[in-house]
N, C-alpha and C positions, 0 to 999 in steps of 0.2 A: 417509523412508527413502532418498530419492535421495542424501542427503548423509551417511548413516550410515557408521560405520567405526571403526577402532581408536583414532584420535587423539582429543584433547580435544574438538575441534569435532564429530567424528563421533559421539562418545558423547552429547554434548548433543542432537544431531539425533535420535539413536535414542531418547533419553529422551522427547523431545517427541512422537515418533511413537507411543510406548507409552501415552500418557495415555488414549486411548479404548479400549485393548485389554486384555482380560482376560489373566491370567498363563498361563504354561506353554504347552500345545499351542495355545491361541488365538493365539499368536504365530507359528505355523508359516507362515501365508500371507505374512508380511512377508518371508520369505526368498525368495519367488518373484517379488517385484516388480522387483528389479534384480539384475544379475549379481553384485554384491558380496555379496549375501545378507544375512543378519541375524546380528549379534553382540550379545549382551546387554551392557549397559553395565558390569556387574560381572564380566564374564569377564576372566581374567588371561591375556594372550597374549604369547608370546615375541616379541621385536622382530626377531630374525633366525632364519633357518632354517625359516620357515613357508612352504609352498606351498599356497595355498588355491584350490580350483576355484570354479565358478560356482554360485550359488543355495544356498550352504551355510548351514545353521542352527547357530549356536553358542549354547547356552542359558546360563542364569544360573549363575554360579559355576564355569563350566568353566575348567580350568587347562591351558594348553599351555606346558610348561616345557622348556627346552633348556639343558643345561650347555655350557660352552665346548667340551668334547670330544664333545658329542653330535651325532648326525646330524640330518638334516632330518625335519620333520613334514610329510607330504604328505597333503592331504585332497582327495579327488576331488569331482566335481560332484554336487550334490543330496544331500550327506551331512548327516545330522541327528545332532548331538551334544547330547544332552539334559543337564539340570541336573546339576552337581556331578561331571562326568567329569574325570579327571585323566590327562593325557599327560605322560610324562617321558622324555627321552633323555639318555644319557651313555655314556662309555667306548666311543664309536663306534657305539652302538645307534641305530636309527632307527625311525620309524613311518610306515606307508603305509596309508591307508584308501581302498578302491575306491568308484567311483561308486554312488550310490543306497543305500549302507549306512546303517542306523539303529542307533544305540547309545543305550541307555536309561540313566537316571540312576545315578550313583555307581559307574561302572565305572572300573577302574584299569589303565592301560597303562604298564608300567615297562620301557622298552627300554634296558637297560644291558647292554653287551657283546654284544647280539644284536638282530636286526631283528624287528619285528612287522609282518607284512603281512596285511591283511584284504582279501578280495576284494570283488567287486561284489554289491550287493543282499543283503548279509549282515544277519541280524537278531540283535542281541545284547541280551539281557534285562538288567535292573538288577543291579548289584553283581557283575558278572563281573570277573575279574582275569587279567592276562596277564604272565608273568614268564619271559623268555627267558634267565635267568641263575640262579645259585645262589651260595652262599657256601662257601668251603672249610671243612673241619672238622678239619684236622690239629691234633694236640695240641701241635705245636711253637709255635703262636701262640694268643693269646687270640681269642675270637670276634670282638671288635671289630677285630682286625688281619687277619682272614682275607681273602684275595683273592677277587675275583669270578670265578667260573668259569661256562662255558656249554657245553652240548651242541649249541648251534646256535639259530637263530632260530625264531620261531613263524609258521606260515602257515595262514590260514583261507581256504579256497577259496570261490568264488562260490556264493551262494544257501544257504549253511549257516545253521543256526539254533542258537543257544546259549541254554539256559534260564537261569533265575534263579540267580545265585551260582556259576556255573561257573568253575573255576580251570584255566588252561592253562599248562603248564610248558615249559621249554626243550627245543628240538629236535623239537617236535611239529608235524605237519601234519594239519589237519582237512579231510577231502575235500569235494568239491563236493556240495552238497545234503545234507550230513550233519546229523543232529539230535543234540544233546547235552542230556541230561536235567538238570533243576535240581539244583544242589548237587554235580555231578560234578567229579572231579579228573582232568584229561586229561594223562597222562604218556607215552602211546604214540600213534603215528599212528592216525588213524581213516579208513577208506576212504570213497570216494564213496558217498553215499546210505545210509550205515549209521546206525542209531539206537543210541546208546550211553548208558549210565547207570552211576553208582556211583563208589566210591572204592577203587581207581582205576577209571576208566571202562572198561566192557566192552561189546562189541557184543551186543545182545539180539535184534535182527532187522534186516532190510534194508527200506528203503522200497519199497513195491510200486508 
């Protein structure tokens, strides 16, 4: 793992280090050995616009994609990106993940025309999706020709927890320590320490 990395030689070194290691979470300790962390050999990583912190775990089939007009993808220290996560930036959108945040498999972050900012020590369950944009619906154009529109970026504050399959839409801020129930669609701001569920997500109580 001393020589692991994004390049061809780094991928070969990582593959050799994986020979005695079981898959998935058994690979976590490899990210703690050296400051460059662990990147699975089959991860697809953009060549420009990526700022990666120390001891980051990037799992199998993770995609970090940046279009020419996309903003940076910034990943803080000790972030865990589990298998099959996809990050995309375009139309000036960007993604920032705070220190210590864990993101579970198959989540989608599509930062087009808006920024996605996730705070520190946030827990995001599998198959969550973040969309800081929408398409126009005017009858003057076909749906394929509609422009991208946005009410603003998405911000998830420190220590929040999002359950399985949560969808977060443009212009939303989820407060510090908030909890979002599985399958919820968040289209309005959620205050600090609130527990919210439903479609659309509504506050059911506050954390005590």
